[in-house]
C-alpha positions as CSV (number, residue, x, y, z in Angstrom):
1,M,21.5,-36.4,8.6
2,I,17.8,-35.1,7.6
3,Q,15.5,-38.1,6.7
4,V,12.9,-37.9,4.2
5,K,9.4,-38.9,5.5
6,G,7.7,-40.6,2.9
7,N,9.0,-42.2,-0.3
8,P,12.1,-40.5,-1.5
9,G,11.5,-41.8,-5.0
10,T,8.6,-39.9,-5.4
11,E,8.3,-36.9,-7.9
12,R,8.4,-34.2,-5.0
13,Y,9.2,-34.2,-1.6
14,P,6.0,-34.6,0.5
15,G,6.4,-31.7,2.5
16,H,7.6,-32.7,6.1
17,L,10.9,-33.6,6.6
18,I,12.6,-34.9,9.9
19,W,15.4,-32.4,11.2
20,E,18.1,-34.8,12.9
21,D,21.9,-34.5,12.7
22,C,22.7,-31.9,9.7
23,M,26.2,-31.5,8.7
24,Y,28.1,-28.3,9.1
25,L,29.6,-27.3,5.8
26,E,31.5,-23.9,5.9
27,R,31.7,-23.1,2.4
28,Y,28.2,-23.1,2.1
29,A,27.0,-21.7,5.4
30,L,29.3,-18.6,5.0
31,A,27.9,-17.6,1.8
32,N,26.2,-14.3,1.1
33,L,22.8,-15.2,-0.8
34,P,19.5,-13.6,-1.0
35,R,16.7,-15.3,0.9
36,Y,14.9,-14.9,-2.8
37,T,11.5,-13.7,-1.8
38,S,11.7,-12.3,-5.1
39,Y,13.5,-12.7,-8.2
40,P,15.1,-10.6,-9.2
41,P,16.1,-9.8,-5.6
42,A,15.2,-6.2,-4.4
43,N,18.9,-5.1,-4.3
44,R,18.7,-5.2,-8.2
45,F,15.7,-2.8,-8.7
46,D,16.6,0.6,-10.0
47,T,15.3,4.1,-11.1
48,G,14.7,2.8,-14.7
49,V,11.4,1.9,-13.4
50,D,9.3,4.8,-11.9
51,A,5.5,6.1,-11.2
52,G,4.9,6.1,-15.0
53,S,5.8,2.4,-15.3
54,Y,3.9,1.3,-12.4
55,R,0.8,3.3,-13.6
56,G,1.0,1.5,-16.8
57,W,1.5,-1.8,-15.2
58,L,-1.8,-1.1,-12.9
59,R,-3.8,-0.2,-15.7
60,G,-2.8,-3.2,-17.5
61,L,-4.1,-5.4,-14.9
62,D,-6.6,-8.1,-15.8
63,P,-9.9,-6.9,-14.2
64,A,-10.3,-10.1,-12.7
65,A,-6.9,-10.3,-11.2
66,S,-6.6,-10.9,-7.4
67,L,-4.7,-8.7,-5.0
68,S,-2.8,-8.8,-1.9
69,L,-2.4,-5.8,-0.2
70,Y,0.7,-4.8,1.7
71,V,0.7,-1.9,3.9
72,H,3.9,-0.7,5.7
73,V,3.8,1.2,9.2
74,P,7.6,2.3,9.7
75,F,7.2,3.3,13.1
76,C,8.5,1.5,16.6
77,R,8.1,2.6,20.4
78,T,11.4,1.8,20.7
79,L,14.3,0.5,18.4
80,C,15.6,-3.0,18.8
81,W,19.5,-2.8,17.8
82,Y,19.1,-6.1,15.7
83,C,16.5,-4.6,13.6
84,G,17.0,-4.6,9.6
85,C,13.5,-3.1,9.0
86,H,12.4,0.3,7.5
87,T,11.4,1.7,10.9
88,T,11.9,4.9,13.0
89,V,10.9,6.0,16.4
90,P,8.5,8.8,16.3
91,N,9.1,11.9,18.4
92,A,5.2,12.5,18.7
93,D,2.1,10.8,17.7
94,D,1.2,13.3,15.1
95,R,3.9,11.9,13.0
96,I,1.9,8.7,13.1
97,D,-1.6,10.3,12.6
98,R,-0.2,12.0,9.6
99,Y,1.3,8.9,8.1
100,V,-2.2,7.2,8.3
101,S,-3.8,9.9,6.6
102,L,-1.4,9.7,3.8
103,L,-1.6,5.7,3.5
104,R,-5.5,6.8,3.1
105,A,-4.7,9.3,0.6
106,E,-2.2,6.5,-1.3
107,V,-5.3,3.8,-1.1
108,D,-7.4,6.4,-3.3
109,L,-4.4,7.0,-5.7
110,I,-4.3,3.5,-6.3
111,A,-7.9,2.7,-6.5
112,A,-8.1,5.6,-9.0
113,E,-5.9,4.0,-11.5
114,I,-7.2,0.4,-11.4
115,G,-10.8,1.1,-10.7
116,E,-12.7,0.4,-7.1
117,G,-13.9,-3.0,-6.3
118,R,-10.9,-5.1,-7.4
119,P,-11.1,-8.5,-5.6
120,V,-8.6,-8.7,-2.4
121,V,-7.5,-12.3,-1.1
122,N,-5.0,-11.2,1.5
123,V,-4.1,-8.4,3.4
124,H,-0.8,-7.8,5.4
125,F,0.2,-5.2,7.9
126,G,4.0,-5.1,8.5
127,G,6.6,-2.8,9.8
128,G,7.8,-1.4,11.9
129,T,5.0,-2.2,14.4
130,P,1.7,-1.8,12.8
131,T,0.0,-2.1,16.5
132,I,1.6,1.4,17.1
133,L,-1.5,2.6,15.4
134,D,-4.7,3.4,18.0
135,P,-7.5,1.4,17.5
136,D,-9.5,3.9,15.8
137,S,-6.8,5.0,13.3
138,F,-6.6,1.1,12.4
139,L,-9.9,0.8,12.0
140,A,-10.1,3.7,9.6
141,L,-7.3,2.5,7.6
142,V,-9.0,-0.9,7.2
143,G,-12.3,0.7,6.4
144,R,-10.7,2.6,3.7
145,L,-9.3,-0.5,2.2
146,R,-12.5,-2.1,2.3
147,D,-14.2,0.8,0.8
148,R,-12.0,0.8,-2.0
149,F,-11.4,-2.8,-2.6
150,E,-13.8,-5.8,-2.7
151,F,-12.4,-8.4,0.2
152,Q,-13.3,-12.0,-0.9
153,P,-14.8,-14.4,1.4
154,G,-12.3,-15.9,3.4
155,A,-9.7,-13.1,2.8
156,E,-6.7,-13.6,5.3
157,I,-5.9,-10.1,7.2
158,A,-2.6,-10.5,8.9
159,V,-1.0,-8.2,11.1
160,E,2.6,-8.1,12.8
161,V,2.5,-7.5,16.3
162,D,4.9,-6.3,19.2
163,P,3.3,-8.2,22.0
164,R,4.9,-5.3,24.5
165,G,2.4,-2.9,23.5
166,L,-0.7,-5.1,22.6
167,D,-3.2,-4.0,25.3
168,E,-6.9,-5.0,25.4
169,A,-7.9,-1.9,23.8
170,R,-5.6,-3.1,20.6
171,I,-6.7,-6.3,20.4
172,A,-10.4,-5.4,20.5
173,G,-9.5,-3.1,17.6
174,L,-8.0,-6.1,15.6
175,A,-10.7,-8.3,16.2
176,E,-13.2,-5.6,15.0
177,A,-11.5,-5.1,12.0
178,G,-11.5,-8.4,10.9
179,V,-7.9,-9.7,11.3
180,T,-7.5,-13.3,11.0
181,R,-4.0,-13.8,11.8
182,V,-1.4,-12.3,13.7
183,S,2.6,-12.8,13.6
184,L,4.3,-12.0,17.2
185,G,7.9,-10.8,17.5
186,V,9.6,-13.0,20.1
187,Q,13.2,-13.6,18.7
188,D,14.2,-14.8,22.0
189,L,13.1,-14.9,25.7
190,D,16.3,-15.2,27.4
191,P,17.0,-11.9,29.7
192,E,20.4,-11.6,29.0
193,V,19.8,-11.7,25.1
194,Q,17.2,-9.4,25.2
195,R,19.4,-6.9,26.8
196,A,21.9,-7.2,24.2
197,I,19.5,-6.3,21.8
198,N,17.5,-3.9,23.5
199,R,14.1,-5.8,23.5
200,I,13.1,-6.4,26.9
201,Q,10.0,-8.8,26.4
202,P,9.1,-11.4,29.5
203,F,7.5,-14.9,28.5
204,G,4.7,-13.6,30.1
205,T,4.2,-10.6,27.8
206,V,4.0,-13.1,24.9
207,A,1.9,-15.5,26.8
208,R,-0.7,-12.5,27.9
209,A,-0.8,-11.4,24.0
210,V,-1.7,-15.2,23.0
211,T,-4.5,-15.5,25.6
212,G,-5.7,-12.2,24.6
213,L,-5.7,-13.0,21.1
214,K,-7.3,-16.1,21.5
215,K,-10.0,-14.6,23.8
216,A,-10.8,-12.3,20.9
217,G,-11.3,-14.7,18.3
218,I,-7.9,-14.5,16.6
219,T,-6.7,-17.9,16.9
220,A,-4.4,-18.1,13.8
221,I,-1.1,-17.1,15.5
222,N,2.8,-17.1,14.2
223,A,5.6,-16.7,16.3
224,D,9.0,-15.2,14.6
225,L,12.1,-16.3,16.2
226,M,15.7,-15.9,15.7
227,Y,19.3,-17.2,15.7
228,G,22.7,-15.7,15.8
229,L,22.0,-12.6,18.1
230,P,24.6,-11.5,20.8
231,K,25.0,-13.8,23.7
232,Q,22.7,-16.3,22.3
233,T,23.6,-20.2,22.8
234,E,21.7,-23.4,21.5
235,E,20.0,-23.9,24.8
236,H,18.3,-20.1,24.4
237,V,17.1,-20.9,21.0
238,A,15.9,-24.4,21.9
239,A,14.2,-22.9,25.1
240,S,12.5,-20.1,22.9
241,A,11.2,-22.8,20.5
242,R,9.7,-25.0,23.4
243,A,8.1,-21.8,25.1
244,V,6.4,-20.7,21.9
245,A,5.4,-24.2,20.9
246,M,3.7,-24.5,24.4
247,L,1.7,-21.7,23.6
248,G,0.2,-23.3,21.1
249,V,1.1,-21.2,18.2
250,D,0.5,-22.3,14.4
251,R,3.4,-21.4,12.7
252,V,7.0,-20.5,13.7
253,A,9.7,-18.9,11.6
254,V,13.1,-19.1,12.6
255,F,15.3,-16.4,10.9
256,G,18.9,-15.9,11.3
257,Y,20.3,-12.4,12.4
258,A,22.1,-10.8,9.7
259,H,24.7,-8.2,11.1
260,V,24.9,-5.5,8.5
261,P,26.1,-2.4,10.9
262,W,27.3,-0.6,7.7
263,F,23.7,-0.7,6.3
264,K,21.7,-0.3,9.7
265,A,23.3,2.2,11.8
266,N,21.1,1.0,15.0
267,Q,23.2,-2.4,14.8
268,R,26.3,-0.5,15.7
269,A,25.0,-0.7,19.3
270,I,25.6,-4.4,19.2
271,D,28.9,-5.8,20.8
272,E,30.2,-7.9,18.0
273,S,32.5,-9.8,20.3
274,V,29.6,-11.5,21.7
275,L,27.9,-12.6,18.5
276,P,28.0,-16.6,17.7
277,G,30.3,-17.6,15.4
278,P,29.2,-19.5,11.8
279,E,29.2,-23.0,13.5
280,A,27.6,-21.7,16.5
281,R,24.8,-20.0,14.3
282,F,24.2,-23.4,12.6
283,G,23.9,-25.2,15.7
284,Q,21.3,-22.8,16.8
285,A,19.1,-23.0,13.7
286,E,19.5,-27.0,14.2
287,A,18.4,-26.9,18.0
288,A,15.5,-24.7,17.0
289,A,14.5,-27.2,14.1
290,Q,14.8,-30.2,16.6
291,V,12.6,-28.8,19.4
292,L,10.3,-27.9,16.7
293,D,10.0,-31.4,15.1
294,E,9.5,-33.1,18.6
295,K,6.7,-31.0,19.4
296,G,5.3,-32.0,15.9
297,Y,5.5,-29.1,13.6
298,D,6.3,-29.8,10.0
299,A,9.5,-28.3,8.4
300,I,8.4,-25.9,5.7
301,G,11.0,-24.6,3.3
302,F,14.3,-23.8,4.7
303,D,13.1,-21.8,7.8
304,H,9.4,-22.1,8.6
305,F,7.5,-24.7,10.5
306,A,3.9,-25.3,10.9
307,R,1.3,-27.5,12.6
308,P,0.3,-30.5,10.4
309,D,-3.2,-29.2,10.1
310,D,-2.0,-25.4,9.3
311,P,-3.0,-24.3,5.8
312,L,0.9,-23.8,5.1
313,A,1.8,-27.3,6.3
314,V,-1.1,-28.7,4.1
315,A,0.1,-26.7,1.0
316,A,3.7,-27.9,1.4
317,A,2.1,-31.5,1.5
318,T,0.3,-31.4,-1.7
319,G,2.8,-28.8,-3.8
320,R,0.9,-25.9,-3.5
321,L,3.3,-23.9,-1.4
322,R,4.5,-20.5,-2.7
323,R,6.9,-17.9,-1.8
324,N,6.8,-14.0,-2.0
325,F,7.8,-11.0,-0.1
326,Q,5.8,-12.2,2.8
327,G,7.7,-15.6,2.9
328,Y,6.0,-18.9,2.3
329,V,2.1,-18.5,1.4
330,V,-0.9,-20.8,0.2
331,E,-2.6,-19.0,-1.7
332,P,-0.7,-16.0,-3.7
333,A,-2.4,-13.3,-5.5
334,D,-2.2,-12.4,-9.1
335,A,-0.5,-9.0,-7.8
336,I,0.8,-7.3,-4.7
337,V,0.3,-3.8,-4.1
338,G,2.0,-2.1,-1.9
339,F,1.4,1.0,0.5
340,G,3.5,3.1,2.7
341,A,7.0,4.2,2.6
342,S,9.4,1.7,1.4
343,S,6.7,-1.1,0.7
344,I,7.3,-3.7,-2.3
345,G,4.7,-4.5,-5.1
346,S,4.5,-7.4,-7.5
347,L,2.9,-7.4,-10.6
348,P,3.2,-9.5,-13.6
349,Q,5.2,-7.1,-15.5
350,G,7.8,-6.8,-12.7
351,Y,8.4,-5.2,-9.3
352,V,8.1,-1.8,-7.7
353,Q,9.1,-0.4,-4.5
354,N,7.8,3.2,-2.9
355,E,10.2,5.7,-1.9
356,P,11.6,4.7,1.4
357,H,12.4,8.1,2.7
358,L,9.1,9.2,4.8
359,K,9.3,12.7,3.9
360,R,9.6,12.3,0.3
361,W,7.1,9.8,0.3
362,G,4.8,11.8,1.8
363,E,5.6,14.7,-0.4
364,R,4.7,12.7,-3.2
365,V,1.5,11.2,-2.1
366,T,0.3,14.8,-1.1
367,A,1.0,15.8,-4.6
368,G,-1.2,12.9,-6.2
369,E,1.9,11.2,-7.3
370,L,2.5,7.4,-7.4
371,P,5.6,7.3,-4.7
372,I,7.5,4.9,-6.8
373,A,11.3,5.1,-6.3
374,R,12.6,2.0,-8.0
375,G,11.9,-1.2,-9.5
376,I,12.8,-3.7,-12.0
377,A,10.9,-5.2,-15.3
378,L,10.7,-8.8,-15.8
379,D,11.3,-10.6,-19.2
380,D,10.7,-14.3,-20.0
381,E,13.9,-15.8,-18.6
382,D,13.5,-13.8,-15.4
383,R,10.0,-15.5,-14.8
384,L,11.4,-18.7,-15.7
385,R,14.2,-18.5,-13.4
386,R,11.9,-16.9,-10.7
387,E,9.5,-20.2,-11.0
388,V,12.6,-22.6,-10.6
389,I,14.0,-21.0,-7.7
390,E,10.6,-20.7,-6.0
391,R,9.9,-24.6,-6.5
392,V,13.6,-25.4,-4.9
393,L,12.8,-23.5,-1.9
394,C,9.1,-24.7,-1.6
395,D,9.7,-28.2,-2.7
396,G,13.3,-29.1,-2.5
397,A,12.8,-30.5,-6.1
398,V,12.3,-29.3,-9.6
399,D,12.0,-30.7,-12.9
400,L,13.7,-28.1,-15.2
401,A,12.2,-29.4,-18.5
402,R,8.6,-29.4,-17.1
403,V,8.9,-25.7,-15.6
404,A,10.5,-24.5,-18.5
405,D,8.0,-26.2,-21.1
406,A,5.2,-24.6,-19.0
407,A,6.9,-21.3,-19.3
408,G,7.6,-21.8,-23.3
409,Q,11.1,-21.2,-22.9
410,P,13.9,-24.0,-23.8
411,V,15.1,-25.9,-20.7
412,E,18.8,-25.0,-22.3
413,V,18.3,-21.4,-20.9
414,L,19.0,-23.1,-17.6
415,A,22.3,-25.1,-18.5
416,G,24.7,-23.0,-16.9
417,A,23.3,-24.1,-13.5
418,L,24.2,-27.7,-14.0
419,D,27.7,-27.1,-13.6
420,R,27.5,-24.9,-10.4
421,L,24.8,-27.7,-9.0
422,G,27.5,-30.4,-10.2
423,E,29.7,-29.1,-7.3
424,L,26.9,-29.1,-4.8
425,Q,26.1,-32.8,-6.2
426,A,29.6,-33.9,-5.1
427,D,29.6,-32.5,-1.6
428,G,26.1,-34.6,-1.2
429,L,23.8,-31.5,-1.4
430,V,21.5,-32.4,-4.4
431,A,20.9,-35.4,-6.5
432,L,20.8,-34.7,-10.5
433,H,19.1,-36.8,-12.7
434,E,19.0,-35.3,-16.4
435,W,17.0,-32.2,-15.9
436,T,15.6,-33.0,-12.6
437,I,17.1,-31.8,-9.4
438,R,16.2,-32.6,-5.9
439,C,17.7,-31.4,-2.6
440,T,19.1,-34.3,0.0
441,G,18.5,-34.6,3.4
442,L,21.9,-32.8,3.8
443,G,21.0,-30.2,1.4
444,R,17.6,-29.3,3.1
445,R,19.6,-26.7,5.3
446,Y,21.3,-25.2,2.4
447,M,18.4,-24.7,0.1
448,R,19.3,-21.2,-0.8
449,N,22.8,-22.3,-2.2
450,V,20.7,-24.7,-4.5
451,A,18.4,-22.2,-5.4
452,A,21.5,-19.7,-6.1
453,C,22.9,-21.8,-8.8
454,F,19.7,-20.3,-10.8
455,D,20.9,-16.9,-10.5
456,P,23.5,-16.0,-12.8
457,A,23.9,-12.4,-11.7
458,L,24.9,-13.2,-8.3
459,D,28.5,-13.6,-8.7
460,T,28.5,-9.8,-9.1
461,M,26.6,-8.9,-6.1
462,Q,28.3,-11.0,-3.3
463,G,28.6,-9.2,0.1
464,R,25.2,-7.6,-0.1
465,H,23.1,-10.4,1.4
466,S,22.9,-12.3,4.3
467,R,24.7,-15.7,5.2
468,A,23.1,-18.8,3.9
469,V,22.7,-20.0,7.8
């Protein structure tokens, strides 16, 4: 059983839980649930929100609103078979050059709508593989962002990195651009597992990347691991966790592989007969958590780990942890503005997503249009449920009455969740007292199941999400 470190009678979890023996509960582990990086989740966006909606939302932003910028780079040198991201392998580098040119044009479009000089507190380059860009292109892109927006002192600039293509020139380019944090895609370090997912990446490649980044002054380093991959065992996952801990990374994310070959054609190359079963997946997740706890990492939410002095762990321990499309974050901006094909933005009025099709996205940017494909507007009840779900996933506990009062909403709006939570309480996952909900040690692994109790539309969306574990 997972034990709370600290006084379990306090108002909220103190942030660090020890992962010990956690029970496999098939009913909950097999549930198809959103990861709730947004509420409502992105698969509920529709075409009712368009470029006109987005333009109005941008123009309605408070002039002092802080911004987080997300830049999507949808290219990789090779396609990993497990990947569920919006990405492709370019047949020529001029496609990449053309894309970067269009990104700069989209930056100009957004700046024209909201005015230049808006304060930026965070920039995140995701993919795909952002480091597929050559150093000059990356520097030019960051330069355009700095020209159109006002980067605040201490603004984090984070980049997702494929260690296999991270040469000295690219490391130097990242440092020159002011990058402060990188996330290394590791997944698993066993050669047989790597062959099964078409991602050959020896430990030495990852170690050289970490050494090179630290030498260049980029010392905030994350590692992304996965469980549930073909031919993967608990021993593989544990060994990978030990390896990245030995490299001294600050944060580790441990994600479960979502096998959706009907949605991602590249996953059809995976031999389904060698995928771990549900209980094996659970054991793998527990193996990673146990290793990382032993190596001194604090458990953050349901799938992240961080060194105790890392800002993420400090935020978790002090009730300031938040969650958005980048996962767990420390200081969320007032709005997220997305650039690039398929990127998602979050504004006070709702969510928007760019056209995912590269050609159509490029045509719309070239025509001077905001390339929005879909989105969703939020009402007051949506905002209330979003806050409740976020607190469950960040703190493991929530006072519904307090959150509702702060939102100016009657807490009775959430009464329907209590019946569903009653079933979880009977199974030992939560403790309920009036309007206060607290995940138990057992419930920590099933936090997505707890959060889903506050999502009234989920029953009609089953089968369109990943498994809870």
